ZAMARGU-4260 file (C-alpha; in steps of 0.2 Angstrom, whole numbers, plus 5000, padded with zeros to 4 digits):
<rodrens>
0) 5000/5000/5000 | 5014/5012/5004 | 5022/5008/4987 | 5005/5013/4979 | 5005/5030/4989
5) 5023/5033/4984 | 5019/5030/4966 | 5004/5042/4966 | 5014/5056/4974 | 5026/5055/4959
10) 5023/5066/4944 | 5012/5056/4932 | 5009/5043/4946 | 4990/5043/4942 | 4994/5042/4923
15) 5004/5026/4926 | 4991/5019/4938 | 4976/5021/4927 | 4986/5015/4911 | 4991/4999/4921
20) 4973/4996/4927 | 4967/4998/4909 | 4980/4987/4902 | 4976/4974/4915 | 4957/4973/4912
25) 4960/4973/4893 | 4973/4959/4895 | 4960/4950/4906 | 4947/4952/4893 | 4958/4945/4879
30) 4959/4928/4889 | 4942/4927/4897 | 4931/4935/4884 | 4938/4933/4867 | 4944/4918/4857
35) 4959/4925/4849 | 4968/4909/4845 | 4985/4914/4853 | 4999/4901/4851 | 5018/4902/4853
40) 5028/4914/4864 | 5029/4927/4850 | 5010/4929/4849 | 5009/4929/4868 | 5022/4944/4869
45) 5012/4954/4856 | 4996/4951/4865 | 5004/4956/4881 | 5010/4973/4875 | 4997/4978/4862
50) 4985/4987/4874 | 4999/4998/4880 | 5003/5008/4865 | 4986/5015/4861 | 4982/5017/4879
55) 4997/5028/4881 | 4993/5038/4866 | 4975/5041/4871 | 4977/5044/4889 | 4992/5056/4885
60) 4979/5068/4877 | 4975/5073/4895 | 4992/5079/4898 | 4991/5093/4886 | 4978/5103/4895
65) 4985/5117/4906 | 4972/5116/4920 | 4973/5102/4933 | 4954/5102/4932 | 4953/5100/4913
70) 4967/5087/4914 | 4956/5077/4927 | 4941/5078/4916 | 4950/5074/4900 | 4958/5058/4908
75) 4941/5053/4915 | 4932/5055/4898 | 4946/5046/4889 | 4946/5032/4901 | 4928/5030/4901
80) 4927/5030/4882 | 4940/5016/4881 | 4931/5006/4895 | 4914/5008/4886 | 4922/5002/4870
85) 4930/4987/4878 | 4914/4982/4888 | 4903/4984/4873 | 4914/4973/4863 | 4914/4960/4877
90) 4895/4960/4877 | 4894/4959/4858 | 4907/4945/4857 | 4898/4934/4870 | 4884/4931/4858
95) 4891/4935/4841 | 4909/4929/4843 | 4914/4945/4834 | 4919/4963/4837 | 4909/4978/4835
100) 4912/4988/4819 | 4907/5006/4814 | 4893/5000/4803 | 4885/4990/4817 | 4887/5005/4829
105) 4881/5018/4817 | 4865/5007/4814 | 4860/5006/4832 | 4842/5010/4828 | 4841/4994/4819
110) 4851/4983/4831 | 4847/4989/4849 | 4828/4988/4847 | 4830/4969/4848 | 4846/4967/4857
115) 4843/4979/4872 | 4832/4966/4881 | 4846/4953/4879 | 4860/4964/4887 | 4857/4958/4904
120) 4857/4940/4898 | 4875/4943/4892 | 4881/4950/4908 | 4892/4940/4920 | 4895/4942/4939
125) 4913/4947/4936 | 4909/4961/4924 | 4911/4974/4938 | 4930/4971/4937 | 4930/4980/4920
130) 4924/4996/4929 | 4935/4995/4944 | 4947/5009/4937 | 4932/5020/4933 | 4926/5018/4951
135) 4943/5022/4958 | 4945/5037/4947 | 4928/5044/4953 | 4933/5041/4971 | 4949/5049/4970
140) 4945/5064/4959 | 4927/5068/4962 | 4925/5062/4980 | 4942/5065/4987 | 4945/5079/4975
145) 4963/5075/4971 | 4971/5085/4958 | 4980/5073/4946 | 4995/5076/4935 | 5001/5091/4945
150) 5018/5097/4940 | 5032/5105/4950 | 5045/5108/4936 | 5037/5119/4923 | 5053/5119/4913
155) 5051/5101/4909 | 5032/5102/4906 | 5030/5102/4887 | 5045/5091/4884 | 5039/5077/4896
160) 5022/5077/4888 | 5028/5075/4871 | 5040/5062/4877 | 5025/5052/4884 | 5016/5053/4868
165) 5031/5048/4858 | 5034/5033/4869 | 5016/5027/4864 | 5019/5030/4846 | 5036/5021/4846
170) 5027/5006/4855 | 5014/5006/4842 | 5026/5006/4828 | 5036/4992/4836 | 5019/4983/4839
175) 5016/4985/4820 | 5033/4978/4815 | 5031/4963/4827 | 5014/4959/4819 | 5021/4961/4801
180) 5034/4948/4806 | 5022/4935/4813 | 5008/4939/4801 | 5013/4948/4785 | 5001/4959/4776
185) 4989/4958/4792 | 4979/4974/4787 | 4977/4970/4769 | 4974/4951/4768 | 4965/4946/4784
190) 4947/4940/4783 | 4946/4938/4802 | 4944/4953/4814 | 4951/4942/4828 | 4968/4943/4820
195) 4969/4962/4820 | 4964/4963/4839 | 4976/4949/4843 | 4991/4958/4835 | 4986/4976/4837
200) 4973/4978/4850 | 4955/4983/4852 | 4958/5002/4851 | 4968/5000/4836 | 4955/4989/4827
205) 4942/5002/4831 | 4952/5016/4823 | 4956/5005/4808 | 4938/5000/4806 | 4932/5018/4806
210) 4946/5022/4793 | 4941/5008/4782 | 4922/5012/4783 | 4926/5030/4777 | 4937/5023/4763
215) 4923/5011/4758 | 4911/5025/4756 | 4922/5032/4743 | 4922/5016/4733 | 4905/5018/4726
220) 4908/5036/4720 | 4924/5031/4711 | 4917/5015/4703 | 4912/5013/4684 | 4908/5000/4672
225) 4926/4995/4669 | 4925/4987/4687 | 4913/4974/4681 | 4926/4965/4670 | 4934/4953/4682
230) 4918/4950/4692 | 4909/4946/4676 | 4922/4934/4671 | 4923/4925/4687 | 4904/4923/4688
235) 4904/4916/4670 | 4918/4904/4674 | 4909/4899/4691 | 4893/4895/4683 | 4887/4877/4685
240) 4875/4870/4672 | 4859/4863/4678 | 4856/4844/4681 | 4843/4838/4668 | 4836/4826/4682
245) 4831/4841/4693 | 4829/4856/4681 | 4811/4862/4681 | 4805/4849/4694 | 4796/4863/4703
250) 4792/4874/4687 | 4777/4886/4689 | 4775/4882/4708 | 4773/4895/4722 | 4788/4897/4732
255) 4787/4898/4751 | 4804/4901/4759 | 4805/4899/4778 | 4820/4906/4788 | 4823/4895/4803
260) 4830/4906/4816 | 4845/4899/4824 | 4842/4881/4819 | 4858/4871/4817 | 4860/4855/4808
265) 4864/4845/4823 | 4846/4847/4828 | 4840/4836/4814 | 4836/4819/4821 | 4843/4825/4838
270) 4836/4817/4854 | 4839/4826/4871 | 4840/4816/4887 | 4831/4824/4901 | 4835/4823/4920
275) 4826/4806/4921 | 4836/4798/4907 | 4822/4798/4895 | 4825/4804/4877 | 4814/4817/4867
280) 4816/4822/4849 | 4819/4840/4848 | 4812/4844/4831 | 4803/4828/4825 | 4793/4837/4811
285) 4808/4846/4803 | 4818/4830/4804 | 4804/4821/4795 | 4804/4833/4781 | 4823/4833/4780
290) 4822/4814/4777 | 4807/4815/4766 | 4806/4807/4748 | 4799/4824/4742 | 4814/4834/4749
295) 4831/4838/4742 | 4840/4840/4758 | 4859/4844/4762 | 4868/4838/4777 | 4884/4848/4774
300) 4877/4865/4771 | 4885/4879/4780 | 4879/4896/4785 | 4890/4910/4778 | 4884/4925/4787
305) 4894/4939/4795 | 4889/4953/4806 | 4872/4955/4797 | 4867/4938/4804 | 4849/4934/4798
310) 4849/4949/4786 | 4865/4942/4779 | 4857/4925/4776 | 4843/4934/4766 | 4857/4942/4755
315) 4865/4925/4752 | 4849/4917/4748 | 4841/4930/4738 | 4856/4938/4729 | 4868/4924/4729
320) 4881/4936/4736 | 4890/4937/4753 | 4886/4949/4766 | 4899/4963/4770 | 4915/4959/4779
325) 4909/4973/4792 | 4891/4977/4796 | 4876/4973/4786 | 4871/4975/4768 | 4853/4979/4773
330) 4859/4992/4785 | 4873/5000/4775 | 4867/4998/4757 | 4849/4992/4757 | 4842/5010/4754
335) 4853/5014/4740 | 4860/4999/4730 | 4854/4991/4715 | 4850/4972/4718 | 4846/4958/4706
340) 4836/4949/4719 | 4825/4933/4719 | 4808/4944/4719 | 4815/4954/4705 | 4821/4939/4695
345) 4805/4928/4698 | 4794/4943/4693 | 4802/4944/4676 | 4805/4926/4673 | 4788/4919/4679
350) 4777/4934/4683 | 4778/4930/4702 | 4770/4941/4715 | 4782/4943/4730 | 4779/4946/4749
355) 4789/4945/4764 | 4782/4941/4782 | 4791/4946/4798 | 4783/4949/4815 | 4795/4963/4820
360) 4795/4981/4815 | 4801/4985/4797 | 4815/4996/4803 | 4824/4982/4811 | 4840/4980/4800
365) 4832/4992/4788 | 4821/4979/4781 | 4807/4991/4774 | 4819/5000/4763 | 4829/4985/4758
370) 4814/4975/4753 | 4808/4989/4742 | 4826/4989/4734 | 4824/4970/4732 | 4808/4973/4723
375) 4796/4965/4735 | 4778/4969/4731 | 4772/4967/4748 | 4780/4967/4766 | 4769/4962/4781
380) 4779/4968/4796 | 4773/4971/4814 | 4761/4985/4809 | 4750/4971/4801 | 4749/4960/4816
385) 4743/4961/4833 | 4760/4960/4843 | 4753/4966/4859 | 4754/4958/4877 | 4759/4940/4878
390) 4758/4938/4859 | 4776/4943/4856 | 4793/4940/4863 | 4809/4950/4862 | 4811/4949/4843
395) 4793/4949/4838 | 4777/4939/4836 | 4778/4921/4842 | 4780/4908/4828 | 4763/4899/4830
400) 4754/4916/4830 | 4765/4922/4816 | 4761/4908/4804 | 4743/4908/4809 | 4740/4927/4807
405) 4750/4927/4791 | 4737/4916/4782 | 4725/4931/4780 | 4738/4940/4769 | 4745/4924/4761
410) 4728/4919/4754 | 4726/4935/4745 | 4742/4934/4735 | 4740/4932/4717 | 4748/4915/4711
415) 4761/4910/4707 | 4769/4919/4722 | 4786/4920/4730 | 4784/4922/4749 | 4797/4923/4763
420) 4793/4920/4782 | 4806/4925/4795 | 4803/4916/4812 | 4809/4923/4828 | 4804/4913/4843
425) 4819/4902/4843 | 4831/4917/4845 | 4844/4921/4858 | 4843/4922/4872 | 4829/4909/4870
430) 4818/4915/4884 | 4805/4903/4891 | 4787/4907/4888 | 4779/4896/4901 | 4762/4894/4893
435) 4771/4887/4878 | 4784/4876/4886 | 4781/4858/4882 | 4799/4851/4881 | 4812/4848/4894
440) 4827/4859/4895 | 4845/4852/4893 | 4855/4849/4909 | 4870/4860/4907 | 4877/4875/4918
445) 4872/4887/4904 | 4854/4892/4904 | 4855/4898/4886 | 4860/4881/4880 | 4847/4873/4891
450) 4833/4884/4884 | 4839/4882/4866 | 4831/4865/4864 | 4815/4871/4872 | 4812/4885/4860
455) 4818/4874/4845 | 4804/4862/4849 | 4791/4876/4850 | 4797/4882/4833 | 4795/4864/4826
460) 4777/4863/4832 | 4774/4880/4824 | 4781/4874/4807 | 4771/4858/4808 | 4755/4868/4810
465) 4759/4879/4795 | 4762/4863/4784 | 4746/4856/4790 | 4737/4872/4784 | 4746/4872/4767
470) 4740/4854/4765 | 4722/4858/4770 | 4721/4873/4759 | 4728/4866/4743 | 4743/4877/4743
475) 4755/4862/4747 | 4754/4853/4731 | 4756/4869/4721 | 4771/4875/4730 | 4790/4872/4733
480) 4794/4875/4752 | 4812/4880/4755 | 4818/4880/4773 | 4835/4885/4779 | 4844/4888/4795
485) 4849/4907/4795 | 4865/4905/4806 | 4872/4897/4822 | 4861/4897/4838 | 4875/4892/4850
490) 4890/4904/4849 | 4908/4899/4849 | 4910/4905/4867 | 4896/4892/4872 | 4901/4878/4861
495) 4913/4869/4874 | 4898/4869/4886 | 4887/4861/4872 | 4901/4849/4868 | 4895/4834/4878
500) 4878/4835/4871 | 4885/4833/4853 | 4897/4819/4858 | 4913/4829/4860 | 4925/4832/4874
505) 4925/4850/4880 | 4943/4849/4884 | 4948/4845/4866 | 4936/4858/4858 | 4945/4870/4846
510) 4942/4881/4831 | 4940/4866/4820 | 4925/4860/4830 | 4918/4878/4830 | 4919/4878/4811
515) 4910/4861/4809 | 4896/4868/4820 | 4892/4881/4807 | 4881/4868/4797 | 4863/4873/4796
520) 4848/4863/4788 | 4844/4867/4770 | 4828/4858/4763 | 4819/4861/4746 | 4803/4852/4748
525) 4794/4848/4732 | 4777/4839/4736 | 4775/4824/4724 | 4792/4824/4716 | 4796/4807/4723
530) 4815/4807/4720 | 4821/4817/4735 | 4837/4813/4743 | 4849/4818/4757 | 4864/4825/4748
535) 4882/4825/4756 | 4887/4839/4745 | 4897/4853/4753 | 4888/4869/4750 | 4883/4885/4758
540) 4869/4898/4758 | 4876/4907/4743 | 4871/4892/4733 | 4852/4894/4737 | 4846/4905/4723
545) 4854/4896/4708 | 4848/4880/4715 | 4830/4886/4717 | 4830/4895/4700 | 4835/4878/4691
550) 4822/4869/4700 | 4809/4882/4694 | 4816/4879/4676 | 4825/4896/4675 | 4842/4898/4668
555) 4855/4908/4679 | 4870/4910/4667 | 4865/4929/4664 | 4867/4934/4682 | 4882/4939/4693
560) 4880/4925/4706 | 4894/4919/4717 | 4885/4903/4721 | 4881/4887/4711 | 4867/4875/4709
565) 4870/4862/4722 | 4861/4849/4712 | 4873/4852/4697 | 4886/4839/4693 | 4898/4854/4690
570) 4895/4861/4708 | 4912/4865/4717 | 4911/4858/4735 | 4922/4872/4742 | 4913/4883/4755
575) 4921/4900/4759 | 4914/4906/4776 | 4912/4925/4778 | 4927/4926/4791 | 4938/4919/4777
580) 4939/4901/4784 | 4936/4888/4770 | 4929/4871/4771 | 4930/4857/4759 | 4926/4838/4760
585) 4945/4835/4763 | 4952/4851/4772 | 4946/4864/4784 | 4957/4880/4782 | 4960/4894/4794
590) 4974/4907/4792 | 4989/4896/4791 | 4981/4881/4799 | 4974/4866/4790 | 4963/4852/4798
595) 4957/4836/4791 | 4938/4839/4789 | 4933/4822/4793 | 4944/4818/4808 | 4949/4836/4814
600) 4967/4831/4814 | 4979/4846/4812 | 4988/4843/4796 | 5000/4858/4792 | 5015/4850/4799
605) 5013/4834/4788 | 5015/4844/4772 | 5031/4851/4764 | 5032/4869/4761 | 5028/4866/4742
610) 5013/4856/4747 | 5007/4870/4759 | 5009/4883/4746 | 4998/4873/4734 | 4985/4871/4747
615) 4985/4889/4752 | 4983/4894/4734 | 4968/4882/4734 | 4961/4891/4749 | 4965/4909/4742
620) 4956/4905/4726 | 4940/4900/4736 | 4941/4917/4745 | 4941/4926/4728 | 4922/4924/4729
625) 4922/4935/4744 | 4932/4948/4736 | 4921/4949/4720 | 4905/4949/4731 | 4913/4964/4740
630) 4916/4973/4724 | 4899/4971/4718 | 4891/4977/4734 | 4902/4990/4740 | 4904/4998/4723
635) 4886/4995/4718 | 4891/4987/4702 | 4874/4980/4697 | 4869/4998/4693 | 4880/4996/4678
640) 4873/4979/4672 | 4856/4975/4667 | 4853/4957/4661 | 4840/4955/4648 | 4827/4946/4659
645) 4827/4962/4670 | 4824/4974/4656 | 4806/4977/4661 | 4810/4979/4680 | 4799/4992/4689
650) 4803/5000/4705 | 4790/4999/4720 | 4782/5016/4719 | 4771/5015/4735 | 4773/5013/4753
655) 4770/4996/4761 | 4758/5004/4774 | 4747/5007/4759 | 4749/4989/4751 | 4732/4982/4756
660) 4724/4994/4744 | 4736/4989/4731 | 4733/4970/4734 | 4714/4973/4733 | 4716/4981/4716
665) 4729/4969/4709 | 4725/4964/4691 | 4728/4946/4695 | 4719/4944/4711 | 4707/4931/4704
670) 4722/4919/4705 | 4723/4920/4724 | 4718/4907/4735 | 4704/4917/4743 | 4696/4920/4726
675) 4697/4901/4722 | 4687/4899/4739 | 4674/4910/4732 | 4679/4925/4742 | 4679/4915/4758
680) 4694/4915/4770 | 4704/4899/4772 | 4708/4904/4790 | 4695/4891/4797 | 4707/4877/4790
685) 4721/4883/4801 | 4723/4872/4817 | 4734/4878/4831 | 4736/4874/4849 | 4743/4892/4853
690) 4735/4896/4870 | 4735/4914/4865 | 4721/4910/4852 | 4710/4901/4864 | 4698/4916/4864
695) 4695/4914/4846 | 4695/4895/4846 | 4707/4883/4838 | 4708/4887/4819 | 4695/4901/4820
700) 4698/4917/4811 | 4695/4934/4820 | 4678/4941/4821 | 4675/4956/4810 | 4684/4962/4795
705) 4700/4967/4804 | 4710/4957/4817 | 4718/4966/4831 | 4733/4976/4825 | 4728/4976/4807
710) 4728/4993/4799 | 4710/4999/4793
</rodrens>
């Protein structure tokens, strides 16, 4: 204690104390909160020193104020901002296994609406440690009214301040040199933000990210048609011809796309053991469709989303392009870019009407603007549902109610239609809704994992009810039903706790296992087709649109797609993930590491330098897709390319809030299901056990012309 007092009595003693405390909590977070993949003494040294350089530079700003009071406030504000940055990233990383970027933060209206209620779920009891230095600062300088950084030798004042900052700059330069030695071209080649934080620190990453974001905004301005050349050539060479056995198998049918929120592949046919040793199948209905003779299902199908999560899955599935390396396409570019999307393409190819259904507000992830840019004729968001009271959870309308209430609008769509349903009940943090709990929780130390299985079962029940309605109404036989898992449900941080439930040892769990867990279900269910199969083809969400179009009998060779038809004999079984990792049936690639995809064995030391270079080239060629996709989106290159099928494309010139009038006056409304029923609603055919609908009766429609929440 006397040593601390002696330190504080020295000039810059307080500066040294708070720099040390900030370094300590940052270093602690590196090990406790973030999975940075540190290996070898060299990387440990870099990780140890990287919080210091930017910490000195930022805190030294306070030294340049002449007044002790101003120095106090400047140091407090800088320390508080750095702590807020650190802690915000900790909370975000706990769920998304990624770091906050400028594009995410600048879109807080789209994100925090849904995430705010989840913040407390992400907090831990030890989090107060990240605020100890702030509390100490408040105690010393606001309660004790100490005057920090007082100087008794004015002749050394300016020189010393400059020297402190210079030390920080020199340390930063040294840090950059060490990073370049261990990871050449870190800032130009890396696809993984973890590497920048590991080598250069969180503060540096944030500044670098802001700089990159400002640079990206200039890309669109400087782009022209000449930038299309390489992208067009890649897309043409990447095209996979359709398989005649499947081409046109669903021609002319309605398309019903269902985004399965947070559903991972391991849930297919998965049986959970309860506390009494009895087993229960988690998603029996989805599993039965996965293994159905009328389904084309894919067991090695990977989500390829980035920070945009569910919205990224929509970009991948409806544009055959990847999400952005930082932020969300919907949020950053959805209001301004030109898109060759599934609704646009199907409208021109087959005169499809299009509609999206989502029981959350349209502003979430900027969906309203983006869907207009995609060319959706109709978008039914929370404004068109009763989302009051216990009908909704944190991310929107409960799934059973969502499917049930959507029927009123679905039956009015002129056929053929392209429709998309985004479910939300099975969403982190998987809150339990007691009146709908009919499944046992898992028995782990993590409530999020335990409840994950409960909400998955509820989502499965809701899906079954919707399928039953489709069959009863007659839509089933006339449709192709596409179901996909949008992204992981259990994050990398929680996977070791999940490991025993999937037959793995948590002590041996590593980044290889995390990557293999990114498999999600993909099912294309075509009633009556009869030649369904579970394919072991390695594929990803970017392949969804070309596969769908070929099943509908539509050619894809005129479009700038990054994906390929999975059913094509020419399909490339190489799957790039958004973070730059690459998975093939033989190898799983990280940065410099290679694993055997089947066994998980680390292989890099088994190859010669020449063999490694050849394999790395194979990996880098796969990543080329990511680069070309980035070019298309960030430079808005599709504004310069208009394939012939899209010549007659028209923009949506009305607001979705006015869409019921547009639907009522649609020239093809006689083809809708409700017109086929002589103007009578098919809502009576919908059977559900949702307790929230008991007042209306199972399967009953609302009395009157408008249900609660529907606009007049």
